[in-house]
Backbone as CSV, one residue per row, in Angstrom:
resi,resn,N_x,N_y,N_z,CA_x,CA_y,CA_z,C_x,C_y,C_z
1,MET,0.835,-1.200,0.000,0.000,0.000,0.000,0.873,1.253,0.000
2,ILE,0.640,2.123,-0.957,1.350,3.396,-1.014,0.371,4.494,-0.636
3,ARG,0.634,5.134,0.485,-0.231,6.220,0.956,0.520,7.543,0.864
4,GLY,-0.119,8.513,0.293,0.433,9.850,0.278,-0.204,10.694,1.364
5,ILE,0.618,11.442,2.083,0.118,12.391,3.081,0.214,13.768,2.439
6,LEU,-0.933,14.337,2.113,-0.987,15.574,1.347,-1.597,16.694,2.184
7,SER,-1.402,17.921,1.719,-2.083,19.065,2.320,-2.286,20.123,1.246
8,GLY,-3.359,20.887,1.368,-3.637,21.930,0.405,-2.707,23.115,0.542
9,LYS,-2.136,23.298,1.728,-1.220,24.399,1.979,-0.166,23.982,2.980
10,GLY,0.902,24.757,3.047,1.969,24.440,3.987,1.640,24.895,5.400
11,GLY,2.397,24.375,6.369,2.266,24.827,7.748,1.218,24.129,8.577
12,VAL,0.568,23.103,8.024,-0.500,22.432,8.772,0.025,21.249,9.589
13,GLY,1.318,20.938,9.455,1.907,19.848,10.242,1.980,18.531,9.499
14,LYS,1.972,18.586,8.176,1.960,17.367,7.362,3.195,16.489,7.596
15,THR,4.376,17.090,7.585,5.598,16.307,7.773,5.663,15.713,9.176
16,THR,5.254,16.495,10.159,5.233,15.997,11.538,4.274,14.826,11.686
17,ILE,3.104,14.937,11.053,2.139,13.838,11.075,2.733,12.610,10.405
18,THR,3.343,12.792,9.238,3.899,11.657,8.492,4.966,10.935,9.299
19,THR,5.878,11.689,9.871,6.967,11.092,10.649,6.430,10.316,11.846
20,ASN,5.560,10.944,12.615,5.034,10.302,13.820,4.087,9.152,13.502
21,LEU,3.298,9.306,12.447,2.406,8.219,12.051,3.214,7.005,11.614
22,GLY,4.268,7.237,10.843,5.122,6.130,10.432,5.751,5.420,11.617
23,LEU,6.236,6.203,12.588,6.861,5.598,13.766,5.833,4.853,14.609
24,ALA,4.634,5.412,14.747,3.585,4.732,15.513,3.204,3.415,14.839
25,MET,3.078,3.425,13.522,2.765,2.173,12.807,3.881,1.151,12.995
26,HIS,5.119,1.618,12.959,6.263,0.722,13.197,6.198,0.119,14.597
27,LYS,5.888,0.947,15.586,5.820,0.464,16.968,4.673,-0.533,17.170
28,LEU,3.656,-0.452,16.320,2.544,-1.399,16.387,2.830,-2.687,15.619
29,GLY,3.996,-2.738,14.975,4.395,-3.956,14.286,4.150,-3.955,12.794
30,GLU,3.868,-2.785,12.216,3.626,-2.694,10.784,4.945,-2.530,10.026
31,ASP,5.056,-3.205,8.879,6.211,-3.014,8.004,5.987,-1.737,7.198
32,VAL,6.610,-0.665,7.613,6.341,0.629,7.009,7.640,1.388,6.762
33,VAL,7.669,2.120,5.669,8.781,3.005,5.339,8.196,4.385,5.056
34,VAL,8.859,5.423,5.566,8.437,6.804,5.328,9.381,7.423,4.302
35,LEU,8.814,8.060,3.291,9.605,8.655,2.212,9.358,10.151,2.160
36,ASP,10.426,10.921,2.101,10.312,12.371,1.966,10.199,12.712,0.487
37,GLY,8.960,12.981,0.044,8.730,13.268,-1.363,8.821,14.737,-1.717
38,ASP,9.159,15.571,-0.743,9.254,17.009,-0.995,10.683,17.336,-1.423
39,ILE,10.948,17.173,-2.701,12.313,17.327,-3.217,12.814,18.760,-3.101
40,LYS,11.930,19.728,-3.266,12.342,21.131,-3.238,12.613,21.626,-1.812
41,ASN,11.800,21.192,-0.858,11.947,21.659,0.534,11.818,20.495,1.510
42,PRO,12.769,19.572,1.498,12.680,18.401,2.384,12.889,18.773,3.852
43,ASN,12.086,18.166,4.720,12.191,18.439,6.152,12.174,17.192,7.008
44,LEU,11.806,16.063,6.432,11.631,14.858,7.236,12.913,14.476,7.966
45,GLY,14.019,14.463,7.258,15.290,14.114,7.885,15.689,15.097,8.964
46,LEU,15.382,16.378,8.743,15.704,17.402,9.735,14.957,17.150,11.036
47,GLN,13.704,16.717,10.925,12.923,16.433,12.132,13.490,15.242,12.904
48,LEU,14.231,14.396,12.217,14.851,13.244,12.875,16.275,13.532,13.319
49,GLY,16.739,14.760,13.056,18.079,15.136,13.487,19.177,14.620,12.592
50,LEU,18.824,14.297,11.342,19.796,13.741,10.405,19.907,14.661,9.196
51,PHE,21.138,14.933,8.767,21.348,15.958,7.755,22.153,15.481,6.545
52,ASN,23.067,14.550,6.751,23.949,14.128,5.667,23.735,12.653,5.351
53,TYR,23.626,12.364,4.050,23.383,10.995,3.620,24.262,10.692,2.409
54,ASN,24.594,9.415,2.250,25.334,9.009,1.062,24.416,8.987,-0.157
55,LYS,23.180,8.547,0.050,22.221,8.448,-1.051,20.853,8.928,-0.563
56,THR,20.164,9.632,-1.433,18.842,10.156,-1.099,17.886,9.898,-2.262
57,LEU,16.663,10.383,-2.107,15.660,10.201,-3.161,16.128,10.794,-4.490
58,GLN,16.824,11.929,-4.411,17.286,12.547,-5.652,18.276,11.655,-6.401
59,GLU,19.188,11.001,-5.644,20.132,10.090,-6.302,19.402,8.898,-6.919
60,VAL,18.362,8.433,-6.238,17.560,7.336,-6.787,17.024,7.710,-8.163
61,ILE,16.454,8.914,-8.260,15.839,9.354,-9.517,16.887,9.651,-10.585
62,GLU,17.940,10.366,-10.207,18.907,10.808,-11.208,19.851,9.689,-11.658
63,ARG,20.210,8.805,-10.717,21.145,7.727,-11.064,20.439,6.410,-11.349
64,GLN,19.104,6.413,-11.196,18.279,5.236,-11.460,18.741,4.022,-10.651
65,ILE,18.879,4.239,-9.360,19.211,3.144,-8.454,17.953,2.764,-7.673
66,SER,18.017,1.649,-6.983,16.864,1.177,-6.222,16.593,2.092,-5.027
67,LEU,15.325,2.255,-4.702,14.966,3.014,-3.504,15.571,2.393,-2.247
68,LEU,15.716,1.084,-2.267,16.255,0.401,-1.089,17.689,0.831,-0.788
69,GLU,18.410,1.314,-1.791,19.777,1.786,-1.567,19.799,3.108,-0.801
70,ALA,18.672,3.808,-0.771,18.591,5.078,-0.049,17.767,4.947,1.226
71,LEU,17.590,3.722,1.695,16.794,3.488,2.902,17.701,3.520,4.139
72,TYR,17.261,4.232,5.172,18.009,4.356,6.425,17.112,3.928,7.585
73,ILE,17.744,3.560,8.682,16.994,3.186,9.880,17.372,4.149,11.004
74,HIS,16.395,4.868,11.500,16.598,5.809,12.596,16.788,5.040,13.901
75,GLU,17.337,5.704,14.896,17.576,5.045,16.187,16.288,4.559,16.844
76,THR,15.154,5.123,16.460,13.856,4.670,16.988,13.383,3.397,16.301
77,GLY,14.057,3.016,15.229,13.640,1.870,14.435,12.873,2.255,13.187
78,LEU,12.531,3.523,13.037,11.791,3.986,11.871,12.645,3.874,10.616
79,ARG,12.112,3.227,9.594,12.784,3.138,8.300,12.303,4.300,7.433
80,PHE,13.247,4.994,6.821,12.860,6.162,6.045,13.818,6.380,4.875
81,ILE,13.304,7.087,3.876,14.092,7.458,2.692,14.080,8.976,2.623
82,PRO,15.223,9.608,2.823,15.272,11.074,2.869,15.430,11.698,1.487
83,ALA,15.173,12.986,1.432,15.538,13.803,0.272,16.618,14.770,0.726
84,HIS,17.500,15.122,-0.192,18.644,15.969,0.159,18.255,17.441,0.122
85,ILE,18.814,18.226,1.075,18.476,19.647,1.159,19.323,20.511,0.225
86,SER,20.295,19.925,-0.452,21.199,20.701,-1.303,20.458,21.353,-2.468
87,LEU,20.855,22.582,-2.793,20.246,23.312,-3.903,20.557,22.680,-5.259
88,LYS,21.590,21.865,-5.320,21.966,21.286,-6.608,20.930,20.289,-7.123
89,PHE,19.982,19.905,-6.240,18.962,18.941,-6.654,17.621,19.597,-6.970
90,LEU,17.594,20.914,-7.073,16.332,21.615,-7.317,15.677,21.207,-8.639
91,GLU,16.486,20.780,-9.609,15.943,20.445,-10.927,15.647,18.955,-11.087
92,THR,15.767,18.179,-10.014,15.449,16.753,-10.105,13.998,16.575,-10.537
93,ASP,13.774,15.709,-11.506,12.449,15.506,-12.088,11.666,14.475,-11.280
94,SER,10.760,14.952,-10.422,10.008,14.053,-9.551,8.982,13.215,-10.309
95,SER,8.693,13.580,-11.570,7.704,12.814,-12.335,8.190,11.396,-12.628
96,ARG,9.488,11.155,-12.446,10.047,9.827,-12.692,9.985,8.924,-11.460
97,LEU,9.465,9.445,-10.359,9.474,8.690,-9.096,8.648,7.413,-9.175
98,LYS,7.504,7.490,-9.822,6.555,6.374,-9.806,7.206,5.054,-10.194
99,GLY,8.114,5.095,-11.145,8.749,3.869,-11.614,9.631,3.188,-10.592
100,PHE,10.024,3.911,-9.539,10.924,3.332,-8.536,10.179,2.754,-7.323
101,LEU,8.896,3.095,-7.174,8.171,2.715,-5.964,7.922,1.222,-5.867
102,LYS,7.942,0.534,-6.995,7.705,-0.918,-6.984,8.809,-1.661,-6.261
103,ASP,9.951,-1.008,-6.014,11.085,-1.665,-5.356,10.864,-1.865,-3.861
104,ILE,9.880,-1.176,-3.283,9.698,-1.204,-1.837,8.707,-2.299,-1.441
105,PRO,9.162,-3.325,-0.719,8.266,-4.420,-0.326,7.546,-4.140,0.996
106,TYR,7.378,-2.877,1.335,6.741,-2.476,2.582,5.587,-1.525,2.286
107,ASN,4.784,-1.272,3.307,3.823,-0.186,3.217,4.593,1.127,3.214
108,LEU,4.179,2.040,2.357,4.929,3.277,2.162,4.063,4.482,2.510
109,LEU,4.622,5.372,3.340,4.001,6.660,3.613,4.856,7.725,2.947
110,ILE,4.239,8.525,2.084,4.988,9.552,1.366,4.583,10.933,1.865
111,ASP,5.571,11.674,2.346,5.353,13.062,2.736,5.416,13.915,1.471
112,SER,4.255,14.381,1.033,4.169,15.110,-0.234,4.438,16.595,-0.029
113,PRO,4.897,17.284,-1.072,4.957,18.750,-0.996,3.547,19.308,-0.815
114,PRO,3.406,20.462,-0.169,2.075,21.056,-0.008,1.566,21.639,-1.320
115,GLY,0.255,21.811,-1.407,-0.326,22.444,-2.579,-0.505,21.483,-3.734
116,LEU,-0.706,22.051,-4.922,-0.963,21.253,-6.114,0.031,21.619,-7.218
117,ASN,1.311,21.564,-6.876,2.344,21.833,-7.867,2.733,20.545,-8.598
118,LYS,3.688,20.666,-9.495,4.121,19.516,-10.294,4.589,18.360,-9.414
119,GLU,5.334,18.680,-8.373,5.895,17.635,-7.510,4.796,16.896,-6.744
120,SER,3.847,17.645,-6.181,2.786,16.998,-5.408,1.865,16.175,-6.308
121,LEU,1.632,16.618,-7.530,0.812,15.842,-8.464,1.527,14.555,-8.868
122,SER,2.860,14.589,-8.939,3.622,13.367,-9.227,3.464,12.357,-8.099
123,ILE,3.474,12.853,-6.863,3.240,11.982,-5.713,1.826,11.430,-5.768
124,LEU,0.875,12.303,-6.043,-0.536,11.924,-6.049,-0.807,10.767,-6.998
125,GLU,-0.287,10.859,-8.212,-0.576,9.818,-9.196,0.177,8.518,-8.902
126,SER,1.106,8.548,-7.956,1.866,7.350,-7.595,1.218,6.568,-6.458
127,CYS,0.171,7.124,-5.853,-0.398,6.561,-4.620,-1.603,5.663,-4.874
128,ASP,-1.770,4.705,-3.959,-2.998,3.917,-3.926,-4.086,4.663,-3.153
129,GLU,-3.642,5.469,-2.198,-4.582,6.181,-1.330,-3.906,7.433,-0.809
130,VAL,-4.695,8.477,-0.570,-4.136,9.687,0.027,-4.924,10.060,1.282
131,LEU,-4.211,10.640,2.225,-4.798,11.244,3.420,-4.454,12.722,3.364
132,VAL,-5.425,13.571,3.656,-5.226,15.010,3.526,-5.219,15.649,4.909
133,VAL,-4.137,16.358,5.208,-3.975,17.020,6.504,-4.466,18.461,6.402
134,SER,-5.248,18.887,7.387,-5.757,20.253,7.390,-5.906,20.732,8.822
135,GLU,-5.827,22.029,8.995,-6.243,22.639,10.244,-7.710,23.061,10.102
136,PRO,-8.404,23.285,11.225,-9.856,23.514,11.160,-10.252,24.955,10.872
137,PHE,-9.654,25.541,9.849,-9.953,26.926,9.488,-10.322,26.990,8.007
138,LEU,-11.116,27.987,7.647,-11.672,28.063,6.309,-10.626,28.040,5.196
139,PRO,-9.529,28.830,5.275,-8.538,28.782,4.188,-7.926,27.388,4.016
140,ASP,-7.657,26.719,5.129,-7.063,25.378,5.072,-8.043,24.391,4.447
141,VAL,-9.299,24.463,4.885,-10.302,23.522,4.385,-10.598,23.787,2.910
142,THR,-10.587,25.044,2.502,-10.784,25.374,1.087,-9.700,24.731,0.228
143,ASP,-8.443,24.849,0.657,-7.346,24.208,-0.081,-7.421,22.693,0.017
144,CYS,-7.932,22.214,1.133,-8.130,20.774,1.331,-9.112,20.229,0.278
145,ILE,-10.177,20.989,0.018,-11.170,20.581,-0.980,-10.527,20.434,-2.351
146,LYS,-9.658,21.388,-2.711,-8.983,21.331,-4.012,-8.144,20.056,-4.130
147,THR,-7.434,19.719,-3.060,-6.596,18.522,-3.068,-7.443,17.261,-3.211
148,ILE,-8.550,17.215,-2.489,-9.445,16.060,-2.555,-10.030,15.906,-3.955
149,GLU,-10.472,17.010,-4.533,-11.050,16.960,-5.877,-10.014,16.501,-6.900
150,MET,-8.795,16.974,-6.767,-7.740,16.563,-7.696,-7.447,15.068,-7.559
151,ALA,-7.402,14.569,-6.320,-7.165,13.139,-6.104,-8.255,12.306,-6.785
152,ARG,-9.492,12.739,-6.651,-10.593,12.001,-7.275,-10.520,12.070,-8.794
153,GLU,-10.059,13.193,-9.327,-9.879,13.296,-10.779,-8.808,12.326,-11.276
154,PHE,-7.783,12.098,-10.419,-6.720,11.158,-10.763,-7.148,9.708,-10.531
155,GLY,-8.318,9.511,-9.959,-8.784,8.165,-9.662,-8.115,7.541,-8.463
156,VAL,-7.585,8.378,-7.564,-6.904,7.891,-6.366,-7.874,7.938,-5.184
157,LYS,-7.920,6.879,-4.421,-8.816,6.808,-3.268,-8.426,7.852,-2.221
158,VAL,-9.418,8.564,-1.698,-9.188,9.505,-0.601,-9.567,8.805,0.701
159,GLY,-8.553,8.476,1.498,-8.789,7.723,2.734,-9.438,8.544,3.829
160,GLY,-9.330,9.872,3.735,-9.946,10.726,4.745,-9.103,11.946,5.059
161,ILE,-9.635,12.745,5.952,-8.987,13.980,6.392,-8.430,13.789,7.802
162,ILE,-7.228,14.277,8.003,-6.634,14.335,9.334,-6.690,15.795,9.784
163,LEU,-7.504,16.075,10.795,-7.587,17.432,11.331,-6.514,17.595,12.400
164,ASN,-5.635,18.548,12.204,-4.486,18.714,13.086,-4.563,20.026,13.873
165,LYS,-3.906,20.041,15.022,-3.784,21.223,15.887,-5.144,21.739,16.360
166,ILE,-5.983,20.825,16.795,-7.315,21.177,17.273,-7.222,21.799,18.662
167,ARG,-7.840,22.950,18.845,-7.842,23.639,20.139,-9.223,23.656,20.792
168,ASN,-10.231,23.152,20.087,-11.610,23.137,20.581,-12.113,24.540,20.921
169,LYS,-11.845,25.481,20.027,-12.311,26.858,20.192,-13.506,27.103,19.279
170,ASP,-14.328,28.093,19.659,-15.534,28.349,18.877,-15.236,28.969,17.513
171,TYR,-14.003,29.445,17.294,-13.659,30.002,15.993,-13.159,28.945,15.009
172,GLU,-13.089,27.701,15.444,-12.683,26.612,14.559,-13.907,25.996,13.880
173,LEU,-13.711,25.506,12.659,-14.761,24.750,11.999,-14.894,23.394,12.674
174,GLY,-16.128,22.932,12.851,-16.360,21.649,13.499,-16.170,20.480,12.542
175,LYS,-15.999,19.310,13.115,-15.770,18.099,12.333,-16.918,17.844,11.359
176,GLU,-18.145,17.935,11.834,-19.303,17.659,10.981,-19.398,18.677,9.849
177,GLU,-19.107,19.938,10.160,-19.149,20.981,9.138,-18.108,20.730,8.054
178,ILE,-16.923,20.303,8.467,-15.856,20.020,7.497,-16.211,18.804,6.649
179,GLU,-16.757,17.774,7.270,-17.155,16.587,6.511,-18.242,16.931,5.492
180,GLY,-19.199,17.771,5.889,-20.259,18.162,4.976,-19.753,19.019,3.832
181,THR,-18.801,19.896,4.128,-18.253,20.798,3.107,-17.380,20.061,2.103
182,THR,-16.587,19.112,2.600,-15.630,18.405,1.739,-16.171,17.097,1.176
183,ASN,-17.310,16.639,1.697,-17.863,15.328,1.328,-16.832,14.228,1.569
184,THR,-16.083,14.380,2.658,-15.011,13.446,2.996,-14.984,13.242,4.508
185,LYS,-14.764,12.015,4.925,-14.767,11.692,6.344,-13.502,12.187,7.044
186,VAL,-13.668,12.767,8.219,-12.534,13.096,9.082,-12.199,11.836,9.876
187,ILE,-11.046,11.251,9.604,-10.701,9.968,10.235,-9.871,10.153,11.504
188,SER,-9.366,11.365,11.735,-8.554,11.595,12.927,-8.562,13.071,13.285
189,THR,-8.671,13.343,14.575,-8.515,14.708,15.076,-7.375,14.698,16.081
190,ILE,-6.372,15.505,15.813,-5.176,15.530,16.644,-5.107,16.877,17.354
191,PRO,-5.106,16.885,18.663,-5.147,18.155,19.406,-3.847,18.935,19.309
192,PHE,-3.967,20.246,19.424,-2.765,21.068,19.554,-2.052,20.647,20.835
193,ASP,-0.749,20.444,20.744,0.004,19.905,21.873,1.398,20.534,21.859
194,GLU,1.725,21.268,22.904,3.051,21.895,22.959,4.171,20.864,23.008
195,ASN,3.841,19.646,23.388,4.857,18.592,23.375,5.370,18.339,21.963
196,VAL,4.520,18.577,20.958,4.959,18.420,19.576,6.035,19.449,19.258
197,LEU,5.829,20.685,19.693,6.817,21.738,19.457,8.120,21.421,20.186
198,ARG,8.022,20.914,21.388,9.234,20.529,22.133,9.953,19.384,21.422
199,SER,9.181,18.423,20.937,9.780,17.265,20.265,10.512,17.691,18.991
200,LEU,9.953,18.688,18.297,10.613,19.188,17.090,11.954,19.840,17.430
201,SER,11.980,20.579,18.525,13.232,21.226,18.920,14.278,20.197,19.339
202,LEU,13.813,19.063,19.876,14.712,17.998,20.302,15.026,17.008,19.181
203,LYS,14.316,17.170,18.044,14.473,16.272,16.894,14.178,14.830,17.303
204,ASN,13.115,14.699,18.063,12.685,13.402,18.588,11.169,13.319,18.414
205,PRO,10.649,12.452,17.544,9.201,12.399,17.297,8.398,12.308,18.591
206,VAL,7.278,13.012,18.638,6.519,13.117,19.880,6.018,11.757,20.358
207,VAL,5.751,10.817,19.445,5.273,9.502,19.881,6.368,8.727,20.595
208,ASN,7.609,9.178,20.430,8.726,8.570,21.150,9.121,9.412,22.358
209,TYR,8.938,10.724,22.231,9.339,11.677,23.271,8.359,11.717,24.443
210,LYS,7.058,11.786,24.143,6.025,11.844,25.181,4.962,10.799,24.863
211,THR,5.148,9.607,25.407,4.312,8.467,25.036,2.879,8.566,25.552
212,LEU,2.626,9.462,26.510,1.283,9.581,27.078,0.577,10.872,26.667
213,SER,1.202,11.672,25.841,0.605,12.954,25.481,-0.655,12.748,24.640
214,GLU,-1.503,13.766,24.601,-2.758,13.677,23.854,-2.499,13.465,22.363
215,SER,-1.503,14.160,21.825,-1.205,13.996,20.404,-0.692,12.592,20.112
216,THR,0.136,12.047,21.006,0.659,10.696,20.810,-0.457,9.672,20.769
217,VAL,-1.386,9.755,21.714,-2.508,8.811,21.753,-3.333,8.912,20.471
218,SER,-3.597,10.131,20.006,-4.384,10.320,18.782,-3.671,9.736,17.566
219,ILE,-2.355,9.928,17.496,-1.593,9.405,16.361,-1.550,7.885,16.392
220,PHE,-1.409,7.303,17.577,-1.427,5.839,17.675,-2.792,5.281,17.290
221,GLN,-3.860,5.980,17.644,-5.194,5.528,17.256,-5.355,5.555,15.745
222,LEU,-4.796,6.581,15.100,-4.826,6.644,13.647,-3.974,5.529,13.040
223,ALA,-2.802,5.295,13.618,-1.928,4.224,13.129,-2.621,2.867,13.235
224,SER,-3.355,2.660,14.304,-4.102,1.416,14.486,-5.191,1.276,13.429
225,LEU,-5.888,2.386,13.151,-6.945,2.376,12.138,-6.393,2.015,10.768
226,LEU,-5.249,2.579,10.412,-4.685,2.367,9.086,-4.029,1.001,8.927
227,SER,-3.412,0.524,10.001,-2.655,-0.736,9.917,-3.479,-1.966,10.286
228,GLY,-4.570,-1.754,11.025,-5.336,-2.889,11.523,-4.712,-3.534,12.741
229,LYS,-3.618,-2.927,13.245,-2.951,-3.445,14.448,-3.629,-2.870,15.699
230,GLU,-3.728,-3.680,16.724,-4.418,-3.247,17.942,-3.588,-2.233,18.719
231,TYR,-4.271,-1.205,19.194,-3.647,-0.233,20.098,-4.593,-0.017,21.264
232,LYS,-4.085,-0.231,22.462,-4.867,-0.008,23.666,-4.408,1.279,24.341
233,VAL,-5.357,2.182,24.555,-5.030,3.420,25.258,-4.521,3.056,26.655
234,PRO,-3.374,3.589,27.065,-2.826,3.261,28.386,-3.848,3.474,29.506
235,ARG,-3.864,2.568,30.445,-4.803,2.670,31.573,-4.408,3.830,32.491
236,PHE,-5.417,4.376,33.148,-5.222,5.484,34.098,-4.429,6.624,33.462
237,LEU,-4.794,6.966,32.231,-4.009,7.895,31.434,-3.862,9.257,32.096
238,GLU,-4.972,9.832,32.550,-4.912,11.168,33.146,-4.067,11.164,34.417
239,PHE,-4.200,10.103,35.209,-3.395,10.003,36.435,-1.910,9.908,36.107
240,ARG,-1.576,9.114,35.091,-0.171,8.942,34.726,0.408,10.223,34.133
241,ARG,-0.423,10.966,33.391,0.034,12.258,32.896,0.322,13.208,34.053
242,LEU,-0.547,13.196,35.038,-0.354,14.040,36.211,0.926,13.659,36.938
243,PHE,1.185,12.369,37.005,2.399,11.887,37.657,3.631,12.364,36.900
244,GLN,3.569,12.343,35.551,4.692,12.830,34.745,4.967,14.299,35.016
245,ILE,3.887,15.098,35.098,4.041,16.524,35.374,4.652,16.744,36.747
246,GLN,4.173,15.990,37.725,4.693,16.135,39.084,6.148,15.723,39.157
247,ASP,6.493,14.649,38.418,7.875,14.188,38.391,8.784,15.252,37.777
248,PHE,8.300,15.901,36.706,9.076,16.976,36.080,9.266,18.135,37.065
249,GLN,8.195,18.500,37.777,8.286,19.610,38.726,9.278,19.291,39.838
250,ASN,9.276,18.053,40.298,10.215,17.664,41.353,11.660,17.744,40.870
251,LYS,11.902,17.293,39.626,13.249,17.369,39.067,13.682,18.830,38.919
252,PHE,12.734,19.676,38.500,13.024,21.097,38.328,13.403,21.720,39.673
253,LEU,12.646,21.398,40.718,12.923,21.951,42.043,14.259,21.479,42.575
254,ARG,14.572,20.189,42.349,15.854,19.658,42.821,17.036,20.305,42.105
255,LEU,16.800,20.726,40.841,17.855,21.348,40.064,18.252,22.707,40.657
256,PHE,17.249,23.471,41.074,17.519,24.832,41.555,17.567,24.938,43.084
257,TYR,16.979,23.927,43.732,16.998,23.953,45.197,17.438,22.570,45.715
258,PRO,18.697,22.242,45.477,19.179,20.905,45.892,19.133,20.763,47.420
259,ILE,18.812,19.550,47.820,18.733,19.289,49.271,20.139,19.026,49.812
C-alpha cells in the first residue's frame, strides 16, 4: 500500500504527522517506510536530526538506483528514505518517481509537498490512497477541498482527512461541518500539543518523546486504524500524565533547590 500524506497548503503539520504516524505504525508492528517526497523543501530528515546521507531520493531518480539503496533506519527503528536539502537537486524531475516505488516491499508513507504543484501531483498519481492534513480553518479547508477533488480526478482513493492542531475553540470549523463541506470523512482529530513543538526542537518524534501525550494517543489511534494493528489506550491515562508533570516539577525543584 502506497499512501500519500498531502495538504492543500503548507504549515498544517503534514511532515510531523507523516513522521510520527510512520513511527507509531512501526511500533505497532507494521512493516512501514516513510519517504520524503518534498524534493524542493525536504524536512523529514531534519525532524529526525539527520542531515547528511550518502544516497537520497534525488540520487535514486537521477542515477536510477533502487529506492532500497537510499533506505536508512533511525535510532527509533523507523525506516525512512530522505531527500537531500542541497540546492543542486532543485531540478530533479520528480515525475520519474513512480517507476521506482515498486522496489519497496513495505507499506509506504509519502510526505508530499504542499499544494498542487508539479511535484505533489507526481506523488498523487503514484499513490494507492491519500490522506489530507488540514487545520480547522476556512482557508485550510478550502485548499483541502482542491486537493481532494484533484485526487478524485486522478482516480486515487481519498482515505480521509486528518484534522491537526485542534484547540476546541468556537472560531474553529467543526468536524461535521468540514465533513459536509468536503464530502469526505474526518478519520482523525489531533489536538494542539506543545509537546509536539518541544519534540521538534529535540528532533525526537513526539510519539517517542512523550508516550502519554494527547497527540501521541491520537496518532497511535490513527496508526491502528490504518494498519489494523491493535492499540490499547494506556490505563489510568490522566493520572499517569499528572504523575509525569509532578515528576518533572520535582526534578526542576531539585535542580535549583538541591537538598
